[in-house]
TIRO-2110 file (N, C-alpha, C; in Angstrom, 1 decimal):
// TIRO-2110
39.4, 46.3, 116.8, N, 1, A
38.1, 46.6, 116.4, CA, 1, A
38.0, 46.8, 114.9, C, 1, A
37.0, 46.1, 114.3, N, 2, A
36.8, 46.3, 112.9, CA, 2, A
36.1, 47.6, 112.5, C, 2, A
36.1, 48.0, 111.3, N, 3, A
35.4, 49.2, 110.8, CA, 3, A
34.0, 49.1, 111.2, C, 3, A
33.3, 47.9, 110.9, N, 4, A
31.9, 47.8, 111.2, CA, 4, A
31.6, 47.9, 112.7, C, 4, A
32.5, 47.3, 113.5, N, 5, A
32.3, 47.4, 115.0, CA, 5, A
32.5, 48.8, 115.5, C, 5, A
33.4, 49.6, 114.8, N, 6, A
33.6, 51.0, 115.2, CA, 6, A
32.3, 51.8, 114.8, C, 6, A
31.7, 51.5, 113.6, N, 7, A
30.5, 52.2, 113.2, CA, 7, A
29.4, 51.9, 114.2, C, 7, A
29.3, 50.6, 114.7, N, 8, A
28.3, 50.3, 115.7, CA, 8, A
28.5, 51.0, 117.0, C, 8, A
29.7, 51.1, 117.4, N, 9, A
30.0, 51.8, 118.6, CA, 9, A
29.7, 53.3, 118.5, C, 9, A
29.9, 53.9, 117.4, N, 10, A
29.6, 55.3, 117.2, CA, 10, A
28.1, 55.5, 117.2, C, 10, A
27.4, 54.6, 116.5, N, 11, A
25.9, 54.6, 116.5, CA, 11, A
25.4, 54.5, 117.9, C, 11, A
25.9, 53.7, 118.7, N, 12, A
25.5, 53.5, 120.1, CA, 12, A
25.7, 54.9, 120.9, C, 12, A
26.8, 55.5, 120.7, N, 13, A
27.0, 56.8, 121.3, CA, 13, A
25.9, 57.8, 121.0, C, 13, A
25.6, 57.9, 119.7, N, 14, A
24.5, 58.8, 119.3, CA, 14, A
23.2, 58.4, 119.8, C, 14, A
22.9, 57.1, 119.9, N, 15, A
21.6, 56.6, 120.5, CA, 15, A
21.6, 57.1, 121.9, C, 15, A
22.7, 56.9, 122.7, N, 16, A
22.8, 57.3, 124.1, CA, 16, A
22.6, 58.8, 124.2, C, 16, A
22.9, 59.6, 123.2, N, 17, A
22.8, 61.0, 123.2, CA, 17, A
21.4, 61.5, 122.8, C, 17, A
20.5, 60.5, 122.6, N, 18, A
19.1, 60.8, 122.2, CA, 18, A
18.7, 60.9, 120.8, C, 18, A
19.6, 60.4, 119.9, N, 19, A
19.3, 60.5, 118.5, CA, 19, A
18.7, 59.2, 118.0, C, 19, A
17.9, 59.3, 117.0, N, 20, A
17.4, 58.1, 116.3, CA, 20, A
18.5, 57.8, 115.2, C, 20, A
18.9, 56.5, 115.2, N, 21, A
20.1, 56.2, 114.4, CA, 21, A
19.7, 55.1, 113.3, C, 21, A
20.2, 55.4, 112.1, N, 22, A
20.0, 54.4, 111.0, CA, 22, A
21.4, 54.2, 110.4, C, 22, A
21.7, 52.9, 110.2, N, 23, A
23.0, 52.6, 109.5, CA, 23, A
22.7, 52.5, 108.0, C, 23, A
23.6, 53.0, 107.2, N, 24, A
23.5, 52.9, 105.8, CA, 24, A
24.1, 51.6, 105.3, C, 24, A
23.9, 51.2, 104.1, N, 25, A
24.4, 49.9, 103.6, CA, 25, A
25.9, 49.9, 103.7, C, 25, A
26.5, 48.7, 104.0, N, 26, A
27.9, 48.6, 104.2, CA, 26, A
28.7, 49.0, 102.9, C, 26, A
28.1, 48.7, 101.7, N, 27, A
28.8, 49.1, 100.5, CA, 27, A
27.9, 50.0, 99.8, C, 27, A
28.5, 51.0, 99.1, N, 28, A
27.7, 52.0, 98.3, CA, 28, A
27.0, 52.9, 99.2, C, 28, A
27.6, 53.3, 100.3, N, 29, A
27.0, 54.2, 101.3, CA, 29, A
27.1, 55.7, 101.0, C, 29, A
27.8, 56.0, 99.9, N, 30, A
27.9, 57.4, 99.4, CA, 30, A
28.6, 58.3, 100.5, C, 30, A
29.5, 57.7, 101.3, N, 31, A
30.3, 58.5, 102.2, CA, 31, A
29.7, 58.7, 103.6, C, 31, A
28.5, 58.1, 103.8, N, 32, A
27.8, 58.2, 105.1, CA, 32, A
27.6, 56.8, 105.7, C, 32, A
28.1, 56.6, 106.9, N, 33, A
27.9, 55.3, 107.5, CA, 33, A
26.6, 55.3, 108.4, C, 33, A
26.4, 56.4, 109.1, N, 34, A
25.3, 56.5, 110.1, CA, 34, A
24.5, 57.8, 109.8, C, 34, A
23.2, 57.7, 109.9, N, 35, A
22.4, 58.9, 109.9, CA, 35, A
21.7, 59.0, 111.3, C, 35, A
22.0, 60.1, 111.9, N, 36, A
21.5, 60.4, 113.3, CA, 36, A
20.5, 61.6, 113.2, C, 36, A
19.3, 61.4, 113.8, N, 37, A
18.3, 62.4, 113.7, CA, 37, A
17.8, 62.7, 115.1, C, 37, A
17.7, 64.0, 115.4, N, 38, A
17.1, 64.5, 116.6, CA, 38, A
16.5, 65.9, 116.4, C, 38, A
15.3, 66.1, 116.8, N, 39, A
14.6, 67.4, 116.7, CA, 39, A
14.6, 67.9, 115.2, C, 39, A
14.4, 66.9, 114.3, N, 40, A
14.3, 67.3, 112.9, CA, 40, A
15.6, 67.5, 112.2, C, 40, A
16.7, 67.5, 112.9, N, 41, A
18.1, 67.7, 112.3, CA, 41, A
18.7, 66.4, 112.0, C, 41, A
19.0, 66.3, 110.7, N, 42, A
19.6, 65.0, 110.2, CA, 42, A
21.1, 65.2, 110.0, C, 42, A
21.9, 64.3, 110.7, N, 43, A
23.4, 64.4, 110.7, CA, 43, A
23.9, 63.1, 110.0, C, 43, A
24.8, 63.3, 109.1, N, 44, A
25.4, 62.2, 108.4, CA, 44, A
26.8, 62.0, 109.0, C, 44, A
27.1, 60.8, 109.4, N, 45, A
28.4, 60.5, 110.1, CA, 45, A
29.2, 59.5, 109.3, C, 45, A
30.4, 59.8, 109.0, N, 46, A
31.4, 58.9, 108.5, CA, 46, A
32.3, 58.4, 109.6, C, 46, A
32.4, 57.1, 109.9, N, 47, A
33.2, 56.6, 111.0, CA, 47, A
34.5, 56.0, 110.4, C, 47, A
35.6, 56.4, 110.9, N, 48, A
36.9, 56.0, 110.4, CA, 48, A
37.7, 55.4, 111.5, C, 48, A
37.8, 54.1, 111.5, N, 49, A
38.7, 53.4, 112.5, CA, 49, A
40.1, 53.2, 111.9, C, 49, A
41.0, 54.1, 112.2, N, 50, A
42.3, 54.1, 111.5, CA, 50, A
43.4, 54.0, 112.6, C, 50, A
44.6, 53.6, 112.0, N, 51, A
45.8, 53.6, 112.8, CA, 51, A
46.6, 54.8, 112.5, C, 51, A
46.4, 55.3, 111.2, N, 52, A
47.1, 56.5, 110.8, CA, 52, A
46.2, 57.7, 110.8, C, 52, A
46.7, 58.8, 110.3, N, 53, A
45.9, 60.0, 110.3, CA, 53, A
44.8, 60.0, 109.2, C, 53, A
43.7, 60.6, 109.5, N, 54, A
42.5, 60.6, 108.5, CA, 54, A
42.7, 61.8, 107.6, C, 54, A
42.7, 61.6, 106.3, N, 55, A
42.9, 62.7, 105.4, CA, 55, A
41.7, 63.3, 104.7, C, 55, A
41.9, 64.1, 103.7, N, 56, A
40.9, 64.8, 103.0, CA, 56, A
39.8, 63.9, 102.4, C, 56, A
40.1, 62.7, 102.0, N, 57, A
39.0, 61.9, 101.4, CA, 57, A
37.8, 61.6, 102.3, C, 57, A
38.0, 61.5, 103.6, N, 58, A
36.9, 61.3, 104.5, CA, 58, A
36.0, 62.5, 104.5, C, 58, A
36.6, 63.7, 104.5, N, 59, A
35.8, 64.9, 104.5, CA, 59, A
35.1, 65.0, 103.1, C, 59, A
35.8, 64.7, 102.0, N, 60, A
35.1, 64.8, 100.7, CA, 60, A
33.9, 63.9, 100.6, C, 60, A
34.1, 62.7, 101.2, N, 61, A
33.0, 61.7, 101.2, CA, 61, A
31.8, 62.2, 101.9, C, 61, A
31.9, 62.8, 103.1, N, 62, A
30.7, 63.2, 103.8, CA, 62, A
30.1, 64.4, 103.1, C, 62, A
30.9, 65.3, 102.5, N, 63, A
30.3, 66.4, 101.8, CA, 63, A
29.4, 65.9, 100.7, C, 63, A
29.9, 64.9, 99.9, N, 64, A
29.1, 64.3, 98.9, CA, 64, A
27.8, 63.6, 99.4, C, 64, A
28.0, 62.9, 100.5, N, 65, A
26.9, 62.2, 101.1, CA, 65, A
25.9, 63.1, 101.7, C, 65, A
26.3, 64.3, 102.2, N, 66, A
25.3, 65.2, 102.7, CA, 66, A
24.2, 65.6, 101.7, C, 66, A
24.6, 65.8, 100.5, N, 67, A
23.6, 66.1, 99.5, CA, 67, A
22.8, 64.9, 99.1, C, 67, A
23.5, 63.8, 99.0, N, 68, A
22.8, 62.5, 98.6, CA, 68, A
21.7, 62.1, 99.5, C, 68, A
22.0, 62.2, 100.8, N, 69, A
21.0, 61.8, 101.8, CA, 69, A
20.1, 63.0, 102.3, C, 69, A
20.3, 64.2, 101.8, N, 70, A
19.5, 65.4, 102.2, CA, 70, A
19.7, 65.6, 103.7, C, 70, A
20.9, 65.8, 104.1, N, 71, A
21.3, 66.0, 105.5, CA, 71, A
21.5, 67.5, 105.8, C, 71, A
21.3, 67.8, 107.1, N, 72, A
21.5, 69.2, 107.6, CA, 72, A
22.9, 69.4, 107.9, C, 72, A
23.6, 68.4, 108.5, N, 73, A
25.0, 68.5, 108.9, CA, 73, A
25.7, 67.2, 108.6, C, 73, A
27.0, 67.3, 108.6, N, 74, A
27.8, 66.1, 108.4, CA, 74, A
29.0, 66.1, 109.3, C, 74, A
29.5, 65.0, 109.6, N, 75, A
30.7, 64.9, 110.4, CA, 75, A
31.5, 63.6, 110.2, C, 75, A
32.8, 63.7, 110.5, N, 76, A
33.7, 62.5, 110.5, CA, 76, A
34.2, 62.2, 111.9, C, 76, A
34.0, 61.0, 112.3, N, 77, A
34.4, 60.6, 113.7, CA, 77, A
35.5, 59.5, 113.5, C, 77, A
36.6, 59.7, 114.2, N, 78, A
37.7, 58.7, 114.2, CA, 78, A
38.3, 58.4, 115.5, C, 78, A
38.9, 57.2, 115.6, N, 79, A
39.6, 56.8, 116.8, CA, 79, A
41.1, 57.4, 116.7, C, 79, A
41.4, 58.1, 115.7, N, 80, A
42.7, 58.6, 115.4, CA, 80, A
42.7, 60.1, 115.4, C, 80, A
43.5, 60.7, 114.5, N, 81, A
43.5, 62.2, 114.4, CA, 81, A
43.4, 62.5, 112.9, C, 81, A
43.2, 63.8, 112.6, N, 82, A
43.1, 64.3, 111.3, CA, 82, A
44.3, 65.0, 110.8, C, 82, A
44.6, 64.9, 109.5, N, 83, A
45.7, 65.7, 108.9, CA, 83, A
45.3, 67.2, 109.0, C, 83, A
46.2, 68.1, 108.9, N, 84, A
45.9, 69.5, 108.9, CA, 84, A
45.1, 69.9, 107.6, C, 84, A
45.4, 69.2, 106.5, N, 85, A
44.6, 69.5, 105.3, CA, 85, A
43.2, 69.1, 105.5, C, 85, A
42.9, 67.9, 106.1, N, 86, A
41.5, 67.5, 106.4, CA, 86, A
40.8, 68.5, 107.3, C, 86, A
41.5, 69.0, 108.3, N, 87, A
40.9, 70.0, 109.2, CA, 87, A
40.5, 71.3, 108.4, C, 87, A
41.4, 71.7, 107.5, N, 88, A
41.2, 72.9, 106.7, CA, 88, A
40.0, 72.7, 105.8, C, 88, A
39.9, 71.6, 105.1, N, 89, A
38.8, 71.2, 104.2, CA, 89, A
37.5, 71.1, 105.0, C, 89, A
37.6, 70.5, 106.2, N, 90, A
36.3, 70.4, 107.0, CA, 90, A
35.8, 71.8, 107.4, C, 90, A
36.7, 72.7, 107.8, N, 91, A
36.3, 74.1, 108.1, CA, 91, A
35.6, 74.8, 106.9, C, 91, A
36.2, 74.6, 105.7, N, 92, A
35.7, 75.3, 104.5, CA, 92, A
34.4, 74.7, 104.1, C, 92, A
34.0, 73.5, 104.5, N, 93, A
32.8, 72.8, 104.1, CA, 93, A
31.8, 72.6, 105.3, C, 93, A
32.1, 73.2, 106.4, N, 94, A
31.3, 73.1, 107.6, CA, 94, A
31.0, 71.7, 108.0, C, 94, A
32.1, 70.9, 108.1, N, 95, A
32.1, 69.5, 108.5, CA, 95, A
32.6, 69.4, 109.9, C, 95, A
31.9, 68.8, 110.8, N, 96, A
32.4, 68.6, 112.2, CA, 96, A
33.3, 67.4, 112.2, C, 96, A
34.4, 67.6, 112.9, N, 97, A
35.4, 66.5, 113.1, CA, 97, A
35.5, 66.1, 114.6, C, 97, A
35.4, 64.8, 114.8, N, 98, A
35.6, 64.3, 116.2, CA, 98, A
36.8, 63.4, 116.1, C, 98, A
38.0, 63.8, 116.7, N, 99, A
39.1, 62.9, 116.7, CA, 99, A
39.1, 62.1, 118.0, C, 99, A
40.1, 61.3, 118.3, N, 100, A
40.1, 60.4, 119.5, CA, 100, A
39.9, 61.2, 120.8, C, 100, A
40.4, 62.4, 120.8, N, 101, A
40.2, 63.2, 122.1, CA, 101, A
38.8, 63.6, 122.3, C, 101, A
38.1, 64.1, 121.3, N, 102, A
36.7, 64.4, 121.4, CA, 102, A
35.9, 63.2, 121.7, C, 102, A
36.2, 62.1, 121.1, N, 103, A
35.5, 60.8, 121.3, CA, 103, A
35.7, 60.4, 122.7, C, 103, A
36.9, 60.5, 123.3, N, 104, A
37.1, 60.2, 124.7, CA, 104, A
36.2, 61.0, 125.6, C, 104, A
36.2, 62.3, 125.3, N, 105, A
35.3, 63.2, 126.1, CA, 105, A
33.9, 62.8, 126.1, C, 105, A
33.4, 62.5, 124.9, N, 106, A
32.0, 62.1, 124.8, CA, 106, A
31.7, 60.8, 125.5, C, 106, A
32.6, 59.8, 125.4, N, 107, A
32.4, 58.6, 126.2, CA, 107, A
32.5, 58.8, 127.7, C, 107, A
33.4, 59.7, 128.1, N, 108, A
33.4, 60.0, 129.6, CA, 108, A
32.2, 60.7, 130.0, C, 108, A
31.7, 61.7, 129.3, N, 109, A
30.5, 62.4, 129.7, CA, 109, A
29.3, 61.4, 129.7, C, 109, A
29.2, 60.5, 128.8, N, 110, A
28.1, 59.6, 128.8, CA, 110, A
28.2, 58.6, 129.9, C, 110, A
29.4, 58.2, 130.3, N, 111, A
29.5, 57.3, 131.4, CA, 111, A
29.2, 58.0, 132.7, C, 111, A
29.5, 59.3, 132.8, N, 112, A
29.2, 60.0, 134.0, CA, 112, A
27.7, 60.2, 134.2, C, 112, A
27.0, 60.4, 133.0, N, 113, A
25.6, 60.5, 133.0, CA, 113, A
24.9, 59.2, 133.5, C, 113, A
25.5, 58.1, 133.1, N, 114, A
24.9, 56.8, 133.4, CA, 114, A
25.1, 56.5, 134.9, C, 114, A
26.2, 57.0, 135.5, N, 115, A
26.5, 56.7, 136.9, CA, 115, A
25.7, 57.7, 137.8, C, 115, A
25.1, 58.7, 137.3, N, 116, A
24.4, 59.7, 138.2, CA, 116, A
23.1, 59.1, 138.7, C, 116, A
END
């Protein structure tokens, strides 16, 4: 799966969760790939399709993008896992992290809702 395909998949998850979703430009996105809005809350999402661990730079990017896009919250979503330094930086900056385990849980809960 390419980075753009992963971004589209994450956008679809948020659409299925009831968010209005906008994709930012592919280049010059200021650290935000997706803006998800629900009930007036604007969330900026950085999607990282990695084979290795996701480090501090992803967290730093969304922190910068939060101000740029005037967002209420920001998060990094990956198909991988985060370094301990990235987890610590995210906590210090109130950034939500979804690793592959959280992503699996979200996909499972959405598929269960669809089958009900």
